[in-house]
Legacy VTK file of the C-alpha trace (Angstrom):
# vtk DataFile Version 3.0
C-alpha trace
ASCII
DATASET POLYDATA
POINTS 263 float
-69.969 67.622 -4.897
-67.591 66.596 -2.164
-64.866 69.261 -2.301
-61.420 68.485 -0.888
-58.700 71.133 -0.784
-55.228 69.921 -1.739
-52.191 71.835 -0.494
-49.534 69.167 -0.984
-48.569 66.736 -3.720
-48.159 64.010 -1.094
-51.871 63.329 -0.727
-52.203 59.651 -1.819
-55.595 60.178 -3.446
-54.210 62.534 -6.112
-51.146 60.476 -7.020
-53.274 58.770 -9.683
-52.878 61.936 -11.768
-49.131 61.434 -11.770
-49.063 57.647 -12.232
-51.408 57.374 -15.197
-49.011 58.013 -18.048
-49.522 57.198 -21.717
-50.517 53.522 -21.842
-50.709 52.773 -18.123
-54.090 51.834 -16.723
-54.969 50.864 -13.195
-56.796 47.593 -12.556
-60.175 49.284 -12.919
-59.377 50.599 -16.452
-58.832 54.170 -15.350
-57.747 56.997 -17.588
-56.912 60.646 -17.048
-58.116 63.522 -19.239
-56.790 67.068 -19.318
-58.160 70.555 -20.126
-61.694 71.981 -19.798
-62.837 71.243 -23.369
-61.719 67.620 -23.229
-62.962 66.962 -19.700
-66.353 68.583 -20.280
-66.944 66.750 -23.552
-66.113 63.420 -21.935
-68.439 64.210 -19.044
-71.300 64.810 -21.484
-70.483 61.501 -23.222
-71.371 59.696 -20.008
-68.054 58.368 -18.718
-67.966 57.167 -15.132
-66.151 59.882 -13.188
-63.871 58.946 -10.289
-62.730 62.471 -9.425
-61.928 65.900 -10.799
-58.747 67.732 -9.846
-58.900 71.423 -10.707
-58.423 75.008 -9.656
-61.195 77.029 -8.070
-61.464 78.967 -11.329
-62.560 75.839 -13.195
-65.278 74.998 -10.664
-66.529 78.590 -10.670
-66.579 78.836 -14.467
-68.445 75.558 -15.007
-70.598 75.523 -11.881
-73.914 75.358 -13.759
-72.613 72.667 -16.105
-71.200 70.417 -13.379
-74.309 70.445 -11.185
-76.082 68.143 -13.640
-73.511 65.347 -13.267
-72.451 62.963 -10.520
-68.917 63.811 -9.397
-67.908 61.749 -6.337
-64.863 63.832 -5.409
-63.756 67.307 -6.472
-60.188 68.156 -5.514
-59.279 71.846 -5.415
-55.708 73.095 -5.681
-53.671 75.990 -6.988
-52.224 75.676 -10.467
-48.746 75.316 -9.001
-49.833 72.219 -7.052
-51.373 70.716 -10.191
-48.093 71.301 -12.016
-46.097 69.642 -9.246
-48.344 66.591 -9.505
-47.954 66.134 -13.267
-44.308 67.262 -13.307
-44.545 69.918 -16.003
-46.110 73.289 -16.780
-49.833 73.193 -17.522
-51.754 75.322 -20.009
-55.083 74.372 -18.469
-56.662 74.149 -15.033
-58.402 70.779 -14.772
-57.798 67.027 -14.897
-60.301 64.216 -14.578
-59.868 60.626 -13.418
-62.512 58.370 -14.983
-63.222 54.811 -16.104
-62.829 54.161 -19.799
-66.097 52.991 -21.408
-66.685 49.321 -22.117
-65.665 48.107 -25.553
-68.459 47.624 -28.068
-68.760 44.127 -29.601
-68.160 44.241 -33.349
-71.620 42.776 -33.881
-73.015 46.059 -32.526
-70.888 48.354 -34.674
-72.363 50.805 -37.166
-72.325 50.218 -40.925
-69.134 52.264 -41.365
-65.929 51.346 -39.515
-62.470 52.894 -39.349
-59.940 50.150 -38.580
-56.217 50.428 -37.806
-53.498 47.810 -38.254
-50.315 48.689 -36.368
-50.280 52.329 -35.304
-47.429 53.235 -32.966
-48.151 56.916 -32.305
-50.746 57.985 -29.730
-51.175 61.325 -31.505
-52.349 59.530 -34.647
-54.775 57.392 -32.643
-56.300 60.557 -31.196
-56.269 62.574 -34.419
-58.018 59.793 -36.356
-60.640 59.479 -33.611
-61.336 63.217 -33.802
-61.719 63.100 -37.597
-63.922 60.011 -37.431
-66.251 61.708 -34.964
-66.372 64.852 -37.102
-67.167 62.916 -40.284
-69.737 60.564 -38.766
-67.714 57.339 -38.816
-68.816 56.193 -35.391
-67.052 52.826 -35.012
-63.328 52.589 -34.271
-61.424 49.299 -34.412
-57.855 49.300 -33.075
-55.226 46.640 -32.268
-54.537 45.738 -28.658
-50.800 45.882 -29.358
-50.787 49.625 -30.015
-51.708 52.742 -28.016
-55.163 52.590 -26.471
-57.674 55.207 -27.714
-58.173 56.226 -24.078
-54.467 56.661 -23.361
-53.822 60.109 -21.937
-52.203 61.557 -25.059
-54.715 60.026 -27.480
-57.627 61.412 -25.457
-56.032 64.859 -25.437
-55.351 64.894 -29.197
-58.869 63.650 -29.925
-60.102 66.681 -27.941
-62.353 64.253 -26.068
-64.211 63.212 -29.226
-63.189 59.606 -28.627
-66.160 59.662 -26.244
-68.469 59.917 -29.267
-67.224 56.674 -30.819
-67.874 52.988 -30.304
-64.496 51.288 -30.023
-63.124 47.771 -29.870
-59.558 46.492 -29.382
-58.861 43.334 -31.373
-56.106 40.737 -30.857
-55.725 38.973 -34.213
-56.146 40.987 -37.409
-56.750 37.959 -39.648
-59.520 36.600 -37.447
-60.989 40.085 -37.112
-61.121 40.643 -40.868
-62.814 37.268 -41.312
-65.366 38.165 -38.633
-66.099 41.491 -40.316
-66.663 39.761 -43.634
-69.071 37.309 -42.002
-70.923 40.323 -40.628
-71.385 41.610 -44.170
-68.688 44.281 -44.395
-66.541 44.924 -47.455
-62.928 45.609 -46.449
-61.157 48.510 -48.176
-57.408 48.786 -47.513
-55.729 52.175 -47.832
-52.489 51.465 -49.673
-50.605 52.241 -52.878
-50.419 49.233 -55.199
-50.314 48.713 -58.960
-53.980 47.762 -59.129
-55.409 49.990 -56.372
-58.636 51.901 -57.019
-58.289 55.706 -57.135
-60.231 57.212 -54.252
-62.382 59.267 -56.613
-63.601 56.073 -58.322
-64.458 54.001 -55.269
-67.879 52.314 -55.231
-69.200 51.492 -51.802
-71.674 48.953 -50.432
-73.895 49.723 -47.451
-71.437 48.222 -44.950
-67.751 49.003 -45.261
-64.500 48.990 -43.309
-61.660 51.381 -44.121
-58.357 49.817 -43.012
-55.395 52.139 -42.384
-51.822 50.866 -42.074
-48.716 51.540 -40.010
-47.183 55.022 -40.184
-44.021 53.827 -41.941
-44.691 50.233 -43.007
-48.217 50.582 -44.381
-50.211 47.357 -44.792
-48.402 44.090 -45.486
-49.035 42.090 -48.661
-50.360 39.241 -46.507
-53.061 41.462 -44.999
-53.840 43.174 -48.315
-54.634 39.735 -49.738
-57.358 39.339 -47.109
-59.037 42.629 -48.030
-61.666 43.015 -50.731
-60.228 46.087 -52.421
-57.254 48.429 -52.179
-57.887 52.167 -52.437
-55.347 54.925 -52.873
-55.468 58.718 -52.772
-54.447 60.269 -56.079
-51.248 62.284 -55.502
-48.765 64.303 -57.490
-45.877 62.345 -58.997
-42.991 61.926 -56.571
-45.193 62.115 -53.452
-45.508 58.675 -51.901
-47.923 59.143 -49.024
-49.719 61.314 -46.501
-49.450 61.172 -42.734
-51.794 58.351 -41.701
-54.135 60.658 -39.766
-54.428 63.032 -42.742
-54.934 60.157 -45.163
-57.634 58.660 -42.934
-59.449 62.006 -42.820
-59.393 62.451 -46.600
-60.570 58.913 -47.234
-63.294 58.964 -44.583
-64.631 62.209 -46.046
-64.787 60.732 -49.546
-66.262 57.463 -48.315
-69.019 59.342 -46.462
-69.706 61.496 -49.507
-70.057 58.425 -51.719
-72.170 56.652 -49.095
-74.406 59.708 -48.826
-75.014 59.719 -52.578
-76.111 56.079 -52.788
-79.817 55.483 -53.486
LINES 1 264
263 0 1 2 3 4 5 6 7 8 9 10 11 12 13 14 15 16 17 18 19 20 21 22 23 24 25 26 27 28 29 30 31 32 33 34 35 36 37 38 39 40 41 42 43 44 45 46 47 48 49 50 51 52 53 54 55 56 57 58 59 60 61 62 63 64 65 66 67 68 69 70 71 72 73 74 75 76 77 78 79 80 81 82 83 84 85 86 87 88 89 90 91 92 93 94 95 96 97 98 99 100 101 102 103 104 105 106 107 108 109 110 111 112 113 114 115 116 117 118 119 120 121 122 123 124 125 126 127 128 129 130 131 132 133 134 135 136 137 138 139 140 141 142 143 144 145 146 147 148 149 150 151 152 153 154 155 156 157 158 159 160 161 162 163 164 165 166 167 168 169 170 171 172 173 174 175 176 177 178 179 180 181 182 183 184 185 186 187 188 189 190 191 192 193 194 195 196 197 198 199 200 201 202 203 204 205 206 207 208 209 210 211 212 213 214 215 216 217 218 219 220 221 222 223 224 225 226 227 228 229 230 231 232 233 234 235 236 237 238 239 240 241 242 243 244 245 246 247 248 249 250 251 252 253 254 255 256 257 258 259 260 261 262
C-alpha cells in the first residue's frame, strides 16, 4: 500500500470524504463507507477501492486482512483529523472511498426480488438491504427518484451487506412491472386492502417479486392494479401497519419459508 500521512484537513485528496454526503456522487459514481465492519465487508465483496482514510490503529489491526487486496492509497491520520474532515465526532476509525458496483440488468436477477416504490428514508433503504441479504433475497430493485442503496447513510445502516446484493435502479415503475411480468415473475404487493391475502396463506410460484410501498403513503391503487396479488401481514385490531423495513423483513422471511417448502 502507498501510505500517505495526513496532518491537515486542507489536503485536496481527502476532501472527498467531506463532500460525499447522503445522495451526492462524483462523476465516477463514488461512494464513501464508514466503520471497520462496513468497510471490510465491502472490500470482501469486491468493490473497486479508490482510497482508505484511517488511523494507524485500523491499519495495524487489519494488516493481515488488507494485504490480500489492492488499495491504491492509504491515508493515515489521527482521529481528531478524521473528525475535522467529516465535521462531527466519530465512533470508528476508518473511511473508504470506492466506486459503487455496476447495476445488474433485471434479466440477470435471481428468482426472488425485493422491489421498492417510493422510499424517502435512507435508513429504510439500508435496513431492507441488510434484511434481504440475511434472508437470501439477493436482488434489490429501487427507484431512481429515491435514496441510492450506496448513499453513505444507506451503506452504513446496511452494515455493508448491500455489497452482497444485485441491485438495479429503475425509472418508470409501470414499465418495470411489465418487464418483470414478461420475465416470468409474479408481482406481490405488500398492502392492506379488503381482498388482500393474509401472509400466512400466500402461495408462491418459482419466480416472485415482493413490492413494498412508501413509508406513509403505501402503494397507490393505480400500481396495485398492475400487481398480481396483494398480501398483508395479519395484525391485531387497531394496528394499521409496521415500519416498512420491519414489514419487508417479516414478509421476506415468510416468502422464503414458503419457497423453501415447495416441491
